[in-house]
N, CA, C and O of each residue as an XYZ file, in Angstrom:
644
protein
N     112.042   -111.156    -68.087
C     112.227   -112.520    -68.026
C     111.621   -113.283    -67.039
O     112.014   -113.100    -65.887
N     110.796   -114.056    -67.233
C     109.866   -115.102    -66.312
C     110.635   -116.134    -66.189
O     110.837   -116.877    -67.150
N     111.218   -116.354    -64.918
C     112.116   -117.334    -64.444
C     111.433   -118.180    -63.627
O     112.161   -119.043    -63.137
N     110.170   -118.241    -63.275
C     109.483   -119.089    -62.187
C     109.671   -120.505    -62.526
O     109.751   -121.313    -61.601
N     109.755   -120.912    -63.788
C     109.802   -122.295    -64.042
C     111.334   -122.776    -63.707
O     111.475   -123.904    -63.233
N     112.180   -122.172    -63.877
C     113.631   -122.504    -63.784
C     113.744   -122.306    -62.152
O     114.593   -122.945    -61.531
N     113.005   -121.550    -61.599
C     113.181   -121.546    -60.095
C     112.495   -122.804    -59.276
O     112.821   -123.220    -58.164
N     111.442   -123.292    -60.153
C     110.725   -124.409    -59.599
C     111.585   -125.648    -59.878
O     111.677   -126.568    -59.065
N     112.212   -125.630    -61.067
C     112.980   -126.890    -61.450
C     114.376   -126.921    -60.462
O     114.803   -127.977    -59.995
N     114.944   -125.747    -60.249
C     116.044   -125.669    -59.327
C     115.711   -126.053    -57.759
O     116.532   -126.538    -56.981
N     114.401   -125.751    -57.467
C     113.948   -126.171    -56.219
C     113.731   -127.675    -56.060
O     113.993   -128.294    -55.029
N     113.180   -128.257    -57.288
C     112.938   -129.782    -57.174
C     114.277   -130.323    -57.169
O     114.409   -131.399    -56.586
N     115.377   -129.759    -57.741
C     116.743   -130.339    -58.059
C     117.458   -130.267    -56.630
O     118.214   -131.162    -56.251
N     117.201   -129.287    -55.967
C     117.470   -129.281    -54.366
C     116.904   -130.506    -53.587
O     117.499   -131.259    -52.816
N     115.766   -130.510    -53.934
C     114.879   -131.512    -53.065
C     115.583   -133.002    -53.498
O     115.597   -133.868    -52.623
N     116.041   -133.247    -54.542
C     116.527   -134.509    -55.177
C     118.034   -134.635    -54.543
O     118.520   -135.723    -54.235
N     118.663   -133.468    -54.399
C     120.022   -133.677    -53.621
C     119.708   -134.088    -52.379
O     120.073   -135.197    -51.989
N     119.092   -133.365    -51.708
C     118.988   -133.666    -50.236
C     118.588   -135.203    -50.068
O     119.177   -135.961    -49.297
N     117.442   -135.598    -50.938
C     117.032   -137.132    -50.753
C     118.378   -137.982    -51.277
O     118.646   -138.955    -50.572
N     119.110   -137.783    -52.229
C     120.213   -138.593    -52.619
C     121.019   -138.483    -51.421
O     121.480   -139.555    -51.028
N     121.285   -137.516    -50.786
C     122.370   -137.686    -49.717
C     121.553   -138.347    -48.519
O     122.202   -139.030    -47.726
N     120.364   -138.219    -48.351
C     119.763   -139.060    -47.243
C     119.693   -140.565    -47.313
O     119.738   -141.363    -46.376
N     119.556   -140.834    -48.806
C     119.463   -142.244    -49.169
C     120.956   -142.785    -48.944
O     121.185   -143.845    -48.361
N     121.826   -142.045    -49.405
C     123.285   -142.417    -49.176
C     123.730   -142.768    -47.736
O     124.409   -143.726    -47.366
N     123.190   -141.769    -47.017
C     123.647   -141.896    -45.498
C     122.999   -143.073    -44.769
O     123.581   -143.633    -43.840
N     121.677   -143.477    -45.238
C     120.893   -144.288    -44.722
C     121.712   -146.034    -45.050
O     121.435   -147.094    -44.488
N     122.544   -145.828    -45.925
C     123.378   -147.006    -46.166
C     124.176   -147.404    -45.141
O     124.637   -148.544    -45.089
N     124.422   -146.403    -44.155
C     125.180   -146.646    -43.002
C     126.733   -147.190    -43.341
O     127.309   -148.105    -42.752
N     127.268   -146.357    -44.480
C     128.586   -146.760    -44.783
C     129.257   -145.370    -45.072
O     129.622   -145.037    -46.199
N     129.380   -144.620    -43.993
C     130.223   -143.175    -44.337
C     131.455   -143.059    -45.097
O     131.760   -142.057    -45.745
N     132.231   -144.229    -44.987
C     133.526   -144.327    -45.610
C     133.527   -144.922    -47.047
O     134.541   -144.886    -47.745
N     132.501   -145.401    -47.412
C     132.160   -146.108    -48.772
C     132.240   -144.911    -49.822
O     132.086   -143.723    -49.539
N     132.512   -145.442    -51.099
C     132.616   -144.516    -52.167
C     130.890   -144.275    -52.658
O     130.027   -145.154    -52.675
N     130.744   -143.027    -52.981
C     129.322   -142.732    -53.363
C     129.084   -143.722    -54.691
O     128.024   -144.341    -54.775
N     129.992   -143.833    -55.604
C     129.847   -144.636    -56.740
C     129.306   -146.200    -56.542
O     128.437   -146.796    -57.179
N     130.050   -146.605    -55.539
C     129.660   -148.066    -55.051
C     128.330   -148.232    -54.346
O     127.619   -149.225    -54.498
N     128.006   -147.107    -53.492
C     126.606   -147.363    -52.927
C     125.649   -147.230    -53.948
O     124.672   -147.978    -53.943
N     125.853   -146.045    -55.169
C     124.875   -145.779    -56.123
C     124.776   -146.899    -56.953
O     123.662   -147.270    -57.324
N     125.956   -147.584    -57.351
C     125.692   -148.821    -58.170
C     124.814   -149.908    -57.566
O     124.104   -150.600    -58.296
N     124.850   -150.082    -56.169
C     124.010   -151.114    -55.665
C     122.449   -150.598    -55.381
O     121.574   -151.453    -55.240
N     122.160   -149.343    -55.310
C     120.763   -149.005    -55.106
C     120.038   -148.639    -56.429
O     120.424   -147.661    -57.070
N     119.206   -149.246    -56.769
C     118.587   -149.013    -58.012
C     118.010   -147.451    -58.036
O     118.297   -146.695    -58.964
N     117.325   -147.120    -57.129
C     116.856   -145.638    -57.044
C     118.038   -144.615    -57.252
O     117.786   -143.520    -57.756
N     119.101   -144.889    -56.941
C     120.394   -143.853    -57.015
C     121.019   -144.068    -58.375
O     121.715   -143.183    -58.873
N     120.791   -145.222    -58.996
C     121.421   -145.513    -60.561
C     120.821   -144.427    -61.377
O     121.480   -143.848    -62.240
N     119.612   -144.148    -61.126
C     118.864   -143.290    -62.075
C     119.699   -141.829    -62.094
O     119.613   -141.076    -63.064
N     120.414   -141.554    -61.062
C     121.101   -140.362    -61.001
C     122.581   -140.322    -61.875
O     123.651   -140.335    -61.267
N     122.532   -140.285    -62.958
C     123.848   -140.802    -63.702
C     124.939   -139.942    -63.181
O     126.080   -140.387    -63.057
N     124.636   -138.779    -62.888
C     125.856   -137.691    -62.417
C     126.599   -138.264    -61.168
O     127.767   -137.927    -60.973
N     125.988   -139.081    -60.352
C     126.633   -139.825    -59.266
C     127.905   -140.625    -59.780
O     128.959   -140.764    -59.160
N     127.613   -141.097    -60.971
C     128.908   -141.858    -61.351
C     130.141   -140.954    -61.799
O     131.313   -141.328    -61.824
N     129.758   -139.957    -62.074
C     130.925   -138.742    -62.525
C     131.586   -138.027    -61.166
O     132.498   -137.203    -61.237
N     131.114   -138.377    -60.198
C     131.958   -138.004    -58.772
C     133.053   -138.387    -58.829
O     133.262   -139.382    -59.522
N     134.205   -137.723    -58.100
C     135.465   -138.482    -57.984
C     135.320   -139.883    -57.383
O     134.468   -140.164    -56.540
N     136.140   -140.666    -57.840
C     136.110   -142.008    -57.264
C     136.414   -142.373    -55.805
O     136.234   -143.459    -55.253
N     136.954   -141.140    -55.255
C     137.190   -141.016    -53.866
C     136.279   -140.393    -52.786
O     136.485   -140.372    -51.573
N     135.237   -139.892    -53.467
C     134.292   -139.140    -52.779
C     133.144   -140.164    -51.920
O     132.340   -140.941    -52.436
N     133.329   -139.924    -50.645
C     132.732   -140.980    -49.868
C     131.271   -140.520    -49.727
O     130.808   -139.552    -50.331
N     130.542   -141.355    -48.815
C     129.237   -140.869    -48.599
C     129.258   -139.929    -47.631
O     128.405   -139.051    -47.760
N     130.060   -139.840    -46.595
C     130.234   -138.710    -45.661
C     130.536   -137.424    -46.305
O     129.981   -136.377    -45.971
N     131.438   -137.515    -47.250
C     132.096   -136.461    -47.819
C     130.987   -135.796    -48.797
O     130.788   -134.586    -48.902
N     130.345   -136.762    -49.451
C     129.129   -136.172    -50.239
C     128.009   -135.412    -49.458
O     127.584   -134.321    -49.839
N     127.519   -136.107    -48.251
C     126.792   -135.291    -47.439
C     127.066   -134.036    -46.876
O     126.206   -133.173    -46.695
N     128.499   -133.903    -46.539
C     129.016   -132.576    -46.152
C     129.012   -131.780    -47.344
O     128.815   -130.574    -47.192
N     129.179   -132.190    -48.410
C     129.371   -131.244    -49.642
C     127.975   -130.645    -50.010
O     127.815   -129.446    -50.238
N     126.944   -131.611    -50.051
C     125.723   -131.244    -50.388
C     125.093   -130.325    -49.420
O     124.267   -129.522    -49.853
N     125.425   -130.348    -47.976
C     125.082   -129.545    -47.113
C     125.539   -128.134    -47.317
O     124.842   -127.120    -47.274
N     126.813   -128.234    -47.544
C     127.604   -126.829    -47.836
C     127.119   -126.201    -49.053
O     127.187   -124.981    -49.201
N     126.669   -126.918    -49.864
C     126.492   -126.483    -51.154
C     124.867   -125.866    -51.089
O     124.601   -124.666    -51.154
N     124.069   -126.739    -50.977
C     122.629   -126.507    -51.223
C     121.969   -125.712    -49.992
O     120.806   -125.316    -50.074
N     122.640   -125.525    -49.011
C     122.145   -124.627    -47.754
C     121.680   -123.278    -48.196
O     120.631   -122.805    -47.758
N     122.527   -122.571    -49.158
C     122.420   -121.221    -49.590
C     121.535   -121.218    -50.586
O     121.356   -120.093    -51.052
N     120.742   -122.318    -51.221
C     119.897   -122.321    -52.246
C     118.527   -121.694    -51.956
O     118.150   -120.805    -52.719
N     117.718   -122.075    -50.898
C     116.474   -121.324    -50.684
C     116.571   -119.818    -50.977
O     115.874   -119.174    -51.761
N     117.611   -119.367    -50.164
C     117.602   -117.896    -50.099
C     117.882   -117.366    -51.483
O     117.197   -116.443    -51.924
N     118.882   -117.921    -52.208
C     119.195   -117.459    -53.533
C     117.899   -117.723    -54.418
O     117.625   -116.890    -55.282
N     117.161   -118.741    -54.262
C     116.153   -118.813    -55.221
C     114.919   -117.952    -54.688
O     113.928   -117.996    -55.417
N     114.839   -117.316    -53.741
C     114.027   -116.277    -53.442
C     114.399   -115.039    -53.765
O     113.499   -114.199    -53.758
N     115.780   -114.594    -54.127
C     116.277   -113.444    -54.499
C     115.162   -112.702    -55.668
O     114.290   -113.270    -56.326
N     115.453   -111.576    -55.656
C     114.659   -111.022    -56.670
C     115.184   -111.206    -58.202
O     114.460   -111.192    -59.198
N     116.377   -111.353    -58.183
C     117.088   -111.886    -59.594
C     117.704   -113.127    -59.312
O     118.411   -113.316    -58.322
N     117.399   -114.117    -60.315
C     117.870   -115.379    -60.228
C     119.241   -115.398    -60.840
O     119.389   -115.156    -62.038
N     120.287   -115.689    -60.015
C     121.595   -116.009    -60.455
C     122.192   -117.473    -60.302
O     122.756   -117.987    -59.336
N     121.891   -117.985    -61.561
C     122.289   -119.462    -61.771
C     123.754   -119.723    -61.672
O     124.176   -120.761    -61.161
N     124.517   -118.821    -62.140
C     125.941   -118.875    -61.807
C     126.305   -118.883    -60.252
O     127.096   -119.708    -59.794
N     125.712   -117.965    -59.511
C     125.769   -117.940    -58.002
C     125.526   -119.326    -57.422
O     126.271   -119.826    -56.579
N     124.416   -119.936    -57.932
C     123.977   -121.446    -57.458
C     124.959   -122.508    -57.989
O     125.193   -123.499    -57.298
N     125.571   -122.329    -59.253
C     126.351   -123.464    -59.728
C     127.809   -123.463    -59.050
O     128.446   -124.505    -58.898
N     128.205   -122.392    -58.716
C     129.506   -122.037    -58.296
C     129.981   -123.111    -57.089
O     131.013   -123.782    -57.122
N     129.028   -123.110    -56.072
C     129.354   -123.801    -54.797
C     129.242   -125.320    -55.368
O     130.121   -126.102    -55.008
N     128.334   -125.736    -56.137
C     128.317   -126.908    -56.700
C     129.540   -127.600    -57.287
O     129.887   -128.743    -56.992
N     130.108   -126.863    -58.074
C     131.314   -126.893    -58.861
C     132.403   -127.243    -57.681
O     132.981   -128.329    -57.671
N     132.642   -126.205    -56.658
C     133.643   -126.063    -55.710
C     133.455   -127.471    -54.801
O     134.367   -128.283    -54.645
N     132.414   -127.578    -54.362
C     132.246   -128.738    -53.138
C     132.182   -130.020    -53.823
O     132.841   -130.942    -53.345
N     131.459   -130.227    -54.915
C     131.178   -131.590    -55.451
C     132.223   -131.981    -56.612
O     132.724   -133.104    -56.669
N     132.538   -130.844    -57.630
C     133.394   -131.419    -58.746
C     134.662   -130.744    -58.796
O     135.111   -130.743    -59.942
N     135.447   -130.129    -57.894
C     136.665   -129.589    -57.800
C     137.708   -130.623    -58.221
O     137.828   -131.728    -57.692
N     138.462   -130.145    -59.241
C     139.379   -131.237    -59.881
C     138.830   -132.091    -60.408
O     139.369   -133.184    -60.237
N     137.662   -132.092    -61.204
C     136.899   -133.088    -61.768
C     136.086   -132.569    -62.988
O     134.872   -132.765    -63.053
N     136.732   -131.945    -63.896
C     136.264   -131.185    -65.055
C     135.066   -132.251    -65.859
O     134.012   -131.771    -66.278
N     135.305   -133.345    -65.965
C     134.304   -134.472    -66.803
C     133.018   -134.375    -65.899
O     131.912   -134.161    -66.395
N     133.239   -134.560    -64.409
C     132.167   -134.797    -63.743
C     131.365   -133.445    -63.867
O     130.154   -133.501    -64.083
N     131.953   -132.329    -63.747
C     131.187   -131.081    -63.658
C     130.248   -130.900    -64.961
O     129.084   -130.504    -64.911
N     130.984   -131.275    -66.203
C     130.339   -131.159    -67.520
C     129.193   -132.091    -67.446
O     128.123   -131.669    -67.885
N     129.246   -133.425    -66.908
C     128.167   -134.188    -66.976
C     126.949   -133.739    -65.832
O     125.761   -134.039    -65.954
N     127.458   -133.059    -64.853
C     126.403   -132.339    -63.691
C     125.627   -131.219    -64.668
O     124.405   -131.095    -64.750
N     126.577   -130.479    -65.347
C     125.743   -129.298    -66.021
C     124.844   -129.955    -66.905
O     123.650   -129.670    -66.812
N     125.233   -130.815    -67.773
C     124.402   -131.312    -68.779
C     122.996   -131.883    -68.125
O     121.893   -131.678    -68.631
N     123.207   -132.580    -67.003
C     121.974   -133.199    -66.151
C     121.118   -131.830    -65.772
O     119.928   -131.914    -66.074
N     121.459   -130.797    -65.266
C     120.595   -129.745    -64.770
C     120.224   -128.900    -65.908
O     119.216   -128.201    -65.806
N     120.885   -128.885    -66.923
C     120.604   -127.973    -67.938
C     119.341   -128.499    -68.818
O     118.615   -127.770    -69.494
N     119.226   -129.876    -68.679
C     118.026   -130.635    -69.403
C     116.810   -129.893    -68.957
O     115.899   -129.752    -69.772
N     116.686   -129.367    -67.659
C     115.662   -128.723    -67.104
C     115.668   -127.287    -66.894
O     114.644   -126.606    -66.842
N     116.907   -126.825    -66.770
C     117.082   -125.335    -66.634
C     118.163   -124.724    -67.570
O     119.331   -124.531    -67.231
N     117.650   -124.452    -68.751
C     118.762   -124.016    -69.730
C     119.643   -122.915    -69.429
O     119.183   -121.850    -69.018
N     120.952   -123.106    -69.615
C     121.832   -122.167    -69.364
C     122.405   -122.109    -67.915
O     123.271   -121.305    -67.571
N     121.833   -123.044    -67.099
C     122.415   -123.182    -65.515
C     123.889   -123.138    -65.614
O     124.515   -123.955    -66.289
N     124.416   -122.232    -64.976
C     126.010   -122.330    -64.573
C     126.858   -122.174    -65.965
O     128.029   -122.505    -66.155
N     125.929   -121.570    -66.892
C     126.721   -121.278    -68.444
C     127.839   -120.277    -68.142
O     128.710   -120.310    -69.011
N     128.089   -119.304    -67.059
C     128.839   -118.466    -66.749
C     129.949   -119.019    -65.809
O     130.762   -118.237    -65.317
N     129.995   -120.270    -65.566
C     130.859   -120.594    -64.529
C     131.985   -121.409    -65.339
O     131.742   -122.565    -65.686
N     132.980   -120.919    -65.582
C     134.055   -121.415    -66.422
C     134.705   -122.609    -65.728
O     134.613   -122.764    -64.510
N     135.365   -123.450    -66.530
C     135.888   -124.838    -66.207
C     137.322   -124.260    -65.558
O     137.953   -124.924    -64.735
N     137.719   -123.066    -65.984
C     139.118   -122.778    -65.231
C     138.871   -122.418    -63.917
O     139.886   -122.259    -63.240
N     137.663   -122.223    -63.290
C     137.548   -122.159    -61.836
C     137.648   -123.563    -61.156
O     137.678   -123.613    -59.926
N     137.703   -124.749    -61.929
C     138.045   -125.741    -61.146
C     139.346   -125.897    -60.592
O     140.374   -125.825    -61.265
N     139.305   -126.121    -59.295
C     140.675   -126.248    -58.410
C     141.098   -124.810    -57.959
O     142.243   -124.643    -57.537
N     140.290   -123.854    -58.026
C     140.615   -122.551    -57.385
C     141.091   -122.590    -55.999
O     140.761   -123.576    -55.339
N     141.850   -121.634    -55.415
C     142.141   -121.689    -54.116
C     140.979   -121.512    -53.114
O     139.876   -121.144    -53.519
N     141.170   -121.722    -52.060
C     139.962   -121.757    -50.920
C     139.691   -120.099    -50.662
O     138.562   -119.788    -50.283
N     140.516   -119.224    -50.822
C     140.297   -117.827    -50.572
C     139.410   -117.541    -51.908
O     138.518   -116.731    -51.656
N     139.412   -117.946    -53.144
C     138.750   -117.505    -54.124
C     137.366   -118.224    -53.915
O     136.335   -117.629    -54.229
N     137.330   -119.402    -53.429
C     136.049   -119.982    -53.293
C     135.106   -119.315    -52.421
O     133.922   -119.090    -52.670
N     135.807   -118.997    -51.284
C     134.795   -118.364    -50.216
C     134.469   -116.905    -50.525
O     133.359   -116.485    -50.198
N     135.349   -116.092    -51.132
C     134.857   -114.992    -51.823
C     133.787   -114.877    -52.961
O     132.907   -114.020    -53.050
N     134.054   -115.964    -53.849
C     132.876   -116.181    -54.919
C     131.489   -116.804    -54.299
O     130.410   -116.541    -54.831
N     131.576   -117.572    -53.243
C     130.390   -117.983    -52.815
C     129.519   -117.099    -51.968
O     128.376   -117.418    -51.640
N     130.140   -115.908    -51.607
C     129.279   -115.069    -50.789
C     128.288   -114.197    -51.909
O     128.679   -113.562    -52.889
N     127.076   -114.361    -51.493
C     126.105   -113.735    -52.182
C     126.325   -112.319    -51.988
O     126.531   -111.804    -50.889
N     126.267   -111.625    -53.246
C     126.410   -110.023    -53.259
C     125.101   -109.703    -52.568
O     124.086   -110.400    -52.560
N     125.319   -108.417    -51.935
C     124.307   -107.846    -51.299
C     123.431   -107.251    -52.363
O     123.961   -106.765    -53.362
N     122.151   -107.254    -52.222
C     121.322   -106.375    -53.225
C     121.125   -105.140    -52.599
O     120.772   -105.020    -51.425
N     121.331   -104.297    -53.310
C     121.311   -102.717    -52.931
C     120.557   -102.057    -53.944
O     121.048   -101.030    -54.413
N     119.330   -102.499    -54.417
C     118.396   -101.744    -55.320
C     117.633   -100.675    -54.589
O     117.472   -100.706    -53.369
N     117.114    -99.616    -55.468
C     116.252    -98.746    -54.743
C     115.002    -99.240    -54.254
O     114.437    -98.590    -53.374
N     114.459   -100.338    -54.711
C     113.173   -100.863    -54.303
C     113.445   -101.632    -53.037
O     112.626   -101.641    -52.118
N     114.514   -102.234    -52.986
C     114.877   -103.024    -51.763
C     115.203   -101.921    -50.387
O     114.850   -102.142    -49.229
N     115.844   -100.898    -50.795
C     116.169    -99.821    -49.743
C     114.567    -99.158    -49.410
O     114.404    -98.771    -48.252
N     113.684    -99.050    -50.134
C     112.389    -98.577    -49.918
C     111.507    -99.724    -49.251
O     110.424    -99.421    -48.751
N     111.919   -100.906    -49.242
C     111.312   -102.102    -48.588
C     110.165   -102.596    -49.628
O     109.242   -103.340    -49.297
N     110.357   -102.077    -50.921
C     109.129   -102.500    -51.766
C     109.516   -104.055    -52.368
O     110.675   -104.253    -52.734
N     108.769   -104.862    -52.434
C     108.735   -106.113    -53.076
C     107.924   -106.148    -54.128
O     106.715   -106.064    -53.912
N     108.403   -106.277    -55.466
C     107.598   -106.629    -56.543
C     107.911   -107.845    -57.327
O     109.072   -108.248    -57.397
N     106.855   -108.497    -57.969
C     107.161   -109.778    -58.893
C     107.334   -110.930    -58.034
O     107.086   -110.911    -56.829
N     107.813   -112.048    -58.746
C     107.993   -113.159    -57.912
C     108.833   -113.173    -56.797
O     109.907   -112.572    -56.782
N     108.381   -113.857    -55.822
C     107.242   -114.703    -55.785
C     106.104   -114.250    -55.221
O     105.090   -114.948    -55.189
N     106.174   -112.798    -54.625
C     105.161   -112.187    -54.004
C     104.543   -110.955    -54.718
O     105.366   -110.248    -55.300
N     103.500   -110.644    -54.768
C     102.981   -109.189    -55.324
C     103.587   -108.266    -54.201
O     104.000   -108.612    -53.094
N     103.539   -106.979    -54.769
C     103.860   -105.919    -53.868
C     102.937   -105.811    -52.822
O     101.715   -105.928    -52.921
N     103.821   -105.501    -51.456
C     102.799   -105.105    -50.338
C     102.708   -103.902    -49.827
O     103.699   -103.189    -49.988
N     101.668   -103.391    -49.165
C     101.474   -101.993    -48.823
C     101.697   -101.893    -47.470
O     101.598   -100.803    -46.906
């Protein structure tokens, strides 16, 4: 499976999310609801999934959630195997917990570019306990024979001698 284009789209999405968080914080209203700020800013209105966030999600809360969620994405995007469910789960837990409709809208948004993104993350996981969240977000250690031998093949770099 050649997932280079999915990785590229997810990297662009990561950049979009960081840009959105930056623009929201520049409004200098940390306690304001994200929806209110997004309605006032034309550049943010184009990100319809912002309107699906919980009405109580503040700019400061969104910025914290984005940092907690997307800080792990660069490493995950460079992993030998792309696991879109492992990328999607922290998004669900940090941005759409107890918000099934928002989660569905977000998935639809991302799946326009990356088909199947988060398809293995069940809506039943919305509202799970913090212990479950922490365990699920920990990336599984890759323990393949190639990695044990120090061999790197395929995307993003060719094998090194």
